[in-house]
C-alpha positions in Angstrom: 3.6 -28.7 16.1 5.0 -29.4 12.9 6.3 -26.3 11.0 5.3 -25.8 7.8 7.5 -25.0 5.1 6.9 -21.6 3.9 6.3 -20.6 0.1 6.1 -17.1 -1.1 6.1 -16.1 -4.4 5.6 -12.4 -5.3 5.4 -10.8 -8.9 5.7 -7.7 -10.3 3.3 -5.7 -11.5 0.6 -8.5 -12.7 -2.8 -7.7 -12.5 -5.7 -8.7 -10.6 -7.3 -10.4 -14.0 -3.8 -11.8 -15.3 -4.7 -15.2 -14.7 -7.2 -17.5 -16.1 -8.3 -18.7 -12.8 -9.0 -14.8 -12.1 -10.7 -14.3 -15.2 -8.6 -13.8 -18.2 -9.6 -15.1 -21.5 -6.3 -14.2 -23.7 -3.6 -15.2 -20.9 -2.8 -18.8 -20.1 -2.0 -20.0 -16.9 -2.3 -23.5 -16.3 -0.2 -24.0 -13.5 -2.0 -21.6 -11.8 -4.7 -22.4 -12.4 -4.3 -25.9 -10.9 -2.6 -24.3 -7.8 -6.2 -22.5 -7.2 -8.0 -25.6 -7.7 -5.6 -26.9 -5.1 -6.5 -24.0 -2.8 -8.2 -21.0 -1.9 -8.3 -18.2 -4.5 -8.4 -14.5 -2.7 -11.1 -12.2 -5.0 -10.5 -9.0 -2.6 -6.8 -9.0 -2.2 -4.7 -6.2 -2.1 -1.4 -5.0 -2.1 -0.2 -2.0 0.3 0.4 0.4 -2.0 0.0 1.0 -6.1 3.8 1.1 -6.8 6.4 -1.9 -5.8 9.1 -0.8 -3.1 5.9 0.0 -0.8 4.4 -3.2 -0.8 7.8 -4.7 -0.6 8.2 -3.2 2.6 5.1 -3.9 3.9 5.3 -7.8 3.0 8.5 -8.0 4.9 7.7 -5.8 8.0 3.6 -6.5 8.8 2.9 -2.7 8.5 1.8 -0.5 6.6 4.1 1.5 3.9 3.2 4.7 5.5 4.3 3.3 8.8 7.4 2.1 7.6 8.1 5.5 5.8 8.7 3.8 2.2 5.8 5.4 0.4 7.3 5.7 -3.3 9.3 2.9 -5.3 13.0 3.8 -4.1 14.7 6.2 -6.6 11.7 7.7 -8.0 10.6 11.4 -7.4 9.0 14.0 -9.0 6.4 16.5 -8.4 3.3 18.4 -10.2 1.1 20.9 -8.5 1.9 19.4 -5.5 5.6 18.8 -3.9 6.7 15.7 -3.6 7.0 14.5 0.0 10.7 12.9 1.6 10.3 9.2 1.9 13.0 6.3 3.2 15.0 4.7 0.2 15.6 1.4 2.0 14.1 -0.7 4.3 15.5 0.4 8.0 17.6 -2.1 9.4 15.6 -1.6 12.8 12.6 -3.3 11.3 12.4 -7.0 12.4 11.4 -8.9 8.8 9.5 -12.0 8.4 12.5 -13.6 7.5 14.5 -12.5 11.0 11.3 -13.5 12.7 10.6 -17.2 10.9 14.5 -17.6 11.4 14.4 -17.6 14.9 12.0 -20.1 14.9 14.2 -22.7 13.2 13.8 -21.5 9.6 16.1 -21.8 6.9 15.3 -18.2 5.2 16.1 -17.8 1.4 15.6 -14.8 -0.8 15.5 -15.1 -4.7 14.9 -12.4 -7.3 13.9 -9.0 -6.8 14.7 -6.8 -4.1 14.4 -3.6 -4.3 14.4 -2.1 -0.7 17.5 -0.2 -0.9 21.2 -0.7 -2.1 23.8 -3.4 -0.7 23.4 -2.2 3.5 20.3 -2.9 3.3 19.9 -6.3 1.2 18.0 -9.3 2.2 21.2 -10.8 4.2 21.2 -7.4 6.3 17.6 -8.7 7.1 17.7 -11.8 8.4 17.7 -13.8 5.1 20.6 -17.0 5.5 20.7 -17.0 1.5 20.1 -14.1 -1.2 20.6 -14.1 -4.9 19.2 -11.6 -7.6 19.2 -8.3 -5.2 21.3 -6.5 -7.9 19.4 -7.4 -11.0 18.2 -4.8 -13.0 15.8 -5.7 -15.7 15.0 -2.1 -16.1 18.7 -1.4 -17.8 20.0 -5.4 -18.9 16.4 -6.9 -20.1 15.1 -10.4 -18.9 17.9 -11.9 -21.0 21.3 -12.8 -20.0 23.8 -11.4 -19.6 22.7 -10.0 -16.3 25.5 -7.9 -15.3 24.7 -9.2 -11.6 27.5 -9.4 -9.0 25.1 -12.4 -7.5 23.9 -14.5 -10.6 26.7 -15.3 -13.2 25.4 -14.5 -17.1 23.8 -17.9 -18.5 24.3 -19.1 -22.1 23.0 -16.5 -24.8 19.2 -16.3 -24.5 18.7 -17.5 -20.7 15.7 -15.6 -19.1 15.6 -14.2 -16.1 12.5 -16.0 -15.0 13.8 -19.1 -16.1 17.2 -18.5 -14.1 15.9 -17.4 -10.8 13.6 -20.7 -11.2 16.5 -22.9 -11.4 18.0 -21.3 -8.5 14.9 -21.8 -6.0 14.8 -25.1 -7.0 18.3 -25.9 -6.5 18.2 -24.4 -3.0 15.1 -27.2 -2.2 17.5 -29.6 -3.4 20.1 -28.7 -1.3 18.1 -27.6 2.0 18.8 -29.0 5.3 16.1 -31.1 5.7 15.9 -31.5 9.4 14.8 -27.4 9.5 11.7 -26.3 7.5 12.5 -23.3 5.2 11.1 -20.3 4.3 11.6 -19.3 0.7 10.7 -16.0 -0.9 10.8 -15.7 -4.5 10.2 -12.7 -6.0 9.9 -12.8 -9.8 10.9 -9.8 -12.0 8.0 -10.7 -14.8 5.6 -9.1 -16.0 7.4 -5.5 -15.6 8.4 -3.6 -18.1 10.9 -4.2 -20.8 7.9 -6.4 -22.1 10.0 -8.9 -23.5 9.6 -12.9 -23.6 11.1 -16.1 -25.5 10.1 -15.6 -29.0 8.5 -18.8 -29.7 6.0 -18.4 -27.1 5.8 -14.9 -28.6 4.7 -15.8 -32.1 2.0 -18.3 -30.7 -0.1 -15.4 -28.8 0.3 -13.4 -31.9 -1.4 -15.8 -33.8 -3.7 -16.4 -30.9 -4.6 -12.8 -30.9 -5.2 -12.8 -35.0 -7.3 -16.1 -34.5 -9.7 -13.8 -31.7 -9.6 -11.0 -34.0 -7.8 -9.1 -30.8 -5.8 -8.0 -33.2 -8.7 -6.0 -35.0 -9.6 -3.9 -32.5 -7.6 -0.8 -31.1 -6.8 -1.8 -27.6 -4.9 1.4 -26.7 -7.3 5.0 -26.1 -4.8 8.2 -25.7 -5.4 9.8 -22.7 -5.1 13.3 -20.9 -1.6 14.9 -20.0 0.4 13.5 -17.3 0.1 15.4 -14.0 3.4 14.5 -12.7 6.1 17.4 -14.4 8.4 14.7 -15.6 6.1 13.8 -17.8 4.1 16.9 -18.6 4.5 16.7 -22.4 3.3 13.5 -22.9 0.1 11.7 -22.9 -2.0 8.5 -21.2 -2.6 5.7 -23.2 -4.9 3.0 -21.6 -5.5 -0.5 -22.6 -8.8 -1.3 -23.0 -8.4 -5.1 -23.3 -5.5 -8.0 -23.1 -4.5 -8.6 -26.1 -0.5 -7.5 -26.4 0.9 -10.9 -27.4 4.1 -10.5 -26.1 3.0 -9.7 -22.1 0.9 -12.7 -22.5 4.1 -14.7 -23.2 5.1 -13.5 -20.3 2.3 -14.3 -18.4 2.8 -18.0 -19.6 6.3 -18.7 -19.2 5.7 -17.2 -15.6 2.9 -19.8 -15.0 4.7 -22.5 -16.5 8.1 -21.6 -13.5 5.5 -21.6 -10.8 4.6 -24.8 -12.4 8.2 -26.2 -12.3 8.7 -24.7 -9.2 5.9 -26.4 -7.5 6.6 -30.0 -9.6 10.0 -29.6 -7.5 8.2 -29.5 -4.2 6.4 -33.0 -5.4 9.7 -34.1 -6.0 11.3 -33.5 -2.9 8.3 -35.0 -0.8 7.4 -31.1 0.7 3.7 -30.4 -1.0 2.1 -32.0 1.8 3.9 -29.3 4.3 4.4 -26.7 2.2 2.2 -23.2 2.8 2.6 -21.4 -0.7 1.5 -18.0 -1.1 1.0 -16.6 -4.4 0.7 -13.0 -4.9 1.6 -9.2 -6.6 2.9 -6.2 -5.7 0.4 -3.8 -7.1 -1.7 -4.2 -10.1 -1.2 -4.7 -13.6 0.2 -1.5 -16.2 -2.5 -0.3 -18.1 -1.9 3.7 -18.6 1.4 3.8 -19.1 4.5 2.7 -20.6 3.0 0.8 -23.4 0.1 -0.5 -21.0 0.6 -3.9 -21.6 -2.7 -5.0 -20.0 -5.9 -4.3 -18.9 -7.3 -4.6 -15.7 -11.0 -4.4 -16.0 -13.2 -4.0 -14.8 -11.5 -2.9 -12.4 -10.2 1.2 -12.8 -7.2 2.2 -13.6 -3.7 0.3 -12.8 0.1 0.8 -11.5 0.2 3.9 -9.8 -3.5 4.8 -9.0 -5.5 4.4 -5.7 -8.6 3.1 -8.0 -9.3 -0.6 -7.5 -7.0 -1.4 -10.7 -4.0 -0.2 -8.8 -4.2 -2.1 -5.8 -6.0 -5.6 -6.3 -4.1 -8.4 -7.4 -4.3 -12.5 -7.6 -4.0 -14.0 -4.6 -3.9 -17.7 -4.5 -3.1 -20.0 -0.6 -2.5 -23.5 -0.9 -1.9 -25.3 2.2 -3.0 -29.4 1.9 -4.6 -30.2 5.4 -5.6 -26.5 6.3 -7.0 -25.2 3.2 -9.8 -26.4 1.3 -9.5 -26.7 -2.0 -11.3 -25.0 -4.3 -12.4 -22.4 -2.1 -12.9 -18.7 -2.5 -12.8 -16.1 0.0 -14.0 -12.5 -0.3 -12.8 -10.8 2.9 -10.5 -7.8 2.2 -6.9 -8.9 2.8 -3.7 -6.5 2.3 0.2 -7.6 2.0 0.9 -6.8 5.7 -1.7 -9.8 6.6 1.0 -12.5 5.5 3.7 -11.7 8.2 1.5 -12.5 11.2 -0.5 -15.6 9.1 3.2 -16.8 8.4 4.1 -16.5 12.5 0.5 -18.0 13.4 1.4 -20.9 11.3 4.4 -22.0 12.1 3.2 -22.2 15.6 5.3 -18.6 16.8 3.8 -16.0 19.2 2.7 -12.9 17.3 4.4 -10.0 17.7 1.7 -7.0 17.1 3.8 -4.4 18.0 5.9 -5.3 14.7 3.0 -6.2 12.2 0.9 -3.4 13.7 -0.8 -3.1 10.4 -1.8 -7.2 9.4 -4.0 -9.3 10.7 -3.6 -13.5 10.3 -5.6 -14.7 7.3 -6.1 -18.2 9.5 -9.4 -17.6 10.0 -10.0 -17.6 6.5 -7.8 -20.1 5.4 -9.6 -22.4 7.6 -13.1 -21.7 6.7 -14.5 -18.2 7.8 -15.3 -15.7 6.0 -14.4 -12.3 8.0 -11.5 -10.9 9.6 -11.5 -9.0 12.9 -10.3 -5.7 11.2 -11.1 -1.9 11.5 -10.4 -1.4 7.5 -8.1 -1.2 5.0 -5.8 2.5 4.4 -3.9 3.2 1.7 -1.4 6.4 1.4 0.6 7.2 -1.4 1.3 11.1 -1.7 3.4 10.8 -4.5 3.0 11.6 -8.4 3.7 8.2 -10.3 4.7 7.4 -13.6 1.4 5.8 -14.8 -0.8 9.4 -13.9 -2.1 8.5 -10.4 -2.0 12.0 -8.7 -1.3 11.9 -4.8 -4.0 10.1 -2.9 -4.9 8.3 0.2 -8.0 5.9 0.4 -9.5 3.7 2.9 -11.5 0.2 2.7 -14.4 -0.7 4.8 -16.9 -3.6 4.4 -18.3 -2.6 0.5 -17.2 1.1 0.9 -14.1 2.7 -0.3 -13.2 6.4 -0.1 -10.2 7.7 -2.2 -9.0 11.3 -1.1 -7.4 13.4 -3.7 -4.5 15.5 -2.2 -4.0 17.8 -5.2 -7.3 19.8 -4.1 -8.8 17.6 -1.4 -11.9 16.2 -2.8 -12.8 12.9 -2.0 -14.8 10.2 -3.8 -17.0 7.4 -2.5 -17.6 3.7 -3.9 -20.0 0.8 -3.0 -17.9 -1.5 -4.8 -20.2 -4.6 -4.3 -22.3 -2.8 -7.1 -19.5 -0.5 -8.6 -16.5 -2.2 -8.7 -15.5 -0.5 -11.4 -15.5 2.9 -9.5 -17.4 4.9 -11.9 -20.6 6.2 -9.5 -19.1 9.0 -7.0 -22.0 8.6 -4.0 -19.9 11.0 -1.9 -22.8 13.3 -2.7 -25.5 10.9 -2.1 -24.1 9.1 0.7 -22.5 12.2 3.0 -23.0 10.1 6.5 -20.7 7.6 5.0 -18.4 10.0 3.2 -17.8 11.3 6.6 -17.7 8.4 8.7 -14.6 7.1 6.4 -13.3 10.2 6.0 -12.8 10.0 9.6 -11.4 7.1 9.9 -8.7 7.8 7.0 -7.7 10.7 9.0 -6.9 9.3 12.5 -5.5 6.8 10.8 -3.1 9.3 9.0 -2.7 10.8 12.3 -1.9 7.6 14.0 0.9 6.6 11.3 2.4 10.3 11.4 1.3 10.2 7.1 3.1 13.0 5.4 0.7 15.0 3.4 2.1 16.9 0.2 1.7 20.3 -0.3 1.0 23.0 -3.1 4.3 23.9 -5.2 4.5 27.5 -5.2 6.7 27.0 -8.2 4.3 24.9 -10.3 3.5 27.0 -12.9 7.1 28.4 -13.9 8.3 24.4 -13.5 5.1 23.7 -15.7 6.4 26.3 -18.4 10.0 24.8 -18.7 10.8 21.8 -20.5 10.7 18.3 -18.7 13.6 18.3 -15.8 14.6 14.9 -16.2 13.6 11.8 -17.7 11.8 9.6 -15.3 12.5 6.4 -13.9 10.3 3.0 -14.4 10.9 0.7 -11.8 
């Protein structure tokens, strides 16, 4: 079998409606629109968690974050009415990463960009990657422009932008590859995560565009309720109700241009015809806090929430000769599915004990419309910095049930007719609610999911000033 090269492009906080080919009318994404035209667009792609580190762990392992034990963004902490539950602060070395599995098949394995799965002893090179760069870059501390204060990426000239730079690094890897071996390139962009920063020329373009569309005359941010997490109890949510932030739009266009540059490099090196390209995100768009730079409408809420806006993502797959161009897939898929997909694509044996929660997408890529799976599950037993409370969820066909741990109430939605999750049917369809709740409970028991418990000192803590400044990663 002719093993394909594999290019996985992961974005950070890119919302499900942040590309023109997924419905945005403000952001411009011509390169990604072309990628979608050349491949398959997944309209029901989900991240395995509404925050980043857990999803990244699931991509590397093919396992749900609750099974791995990485259920919160690494470094995050904070309780509310419920106590925070413990979680693993790194990707365990005992896991057989997709890089290690592909390396055993003869692949060159490269990581470029964000890692956020533990400190130096847990970096990509400890998980089977032959080469890694950027794992210690923290844009939340340094911003997007050089200097990067990194031990792996030298500072660039004044004004250099990290999205441009890591794309340069990825292209350099393509050009100096071992031409006799296939490669797996995991390019993990920092964009469009906060801080919201972009080259000024692009920002000016979108300021003018917002004015021309009269978006600057619309109140885009709506004040909301107080945060339920104690660390932000004195703050209030802000929800963005339309896409109009010119700086965020500039970040998206720059990201798109850099994806275009990388795809052009594949063409120039004669690699595009034998490269499986996957583009996706680690969670939904940031829409309720920290400036709320994007809007996920019609999906409800965003990053940090178990509603659709927190977990639905843009996903595109291009694989010449396998995926029919200009196709769309409506089957529910999730982050752990990429592990067995990559194994099957290169002709390797599946590893069901490892990728226990992933199902290969090859039947869909070859034109099928369903996968043999029992459902999709989420377990996020933490308060988020964005306003979400500890919750778990299951999707089975068109039905979605959410269990909220603060009071254990459940909500039930029919996503085919109510994608905005506005009409709770738990009371009207108790039969469906019982069935899905039973599925979720059985799965939680199987993966030994930790359930948060009430904090007996909550009232006293709530009466005191905020305990610490929350981390935004």
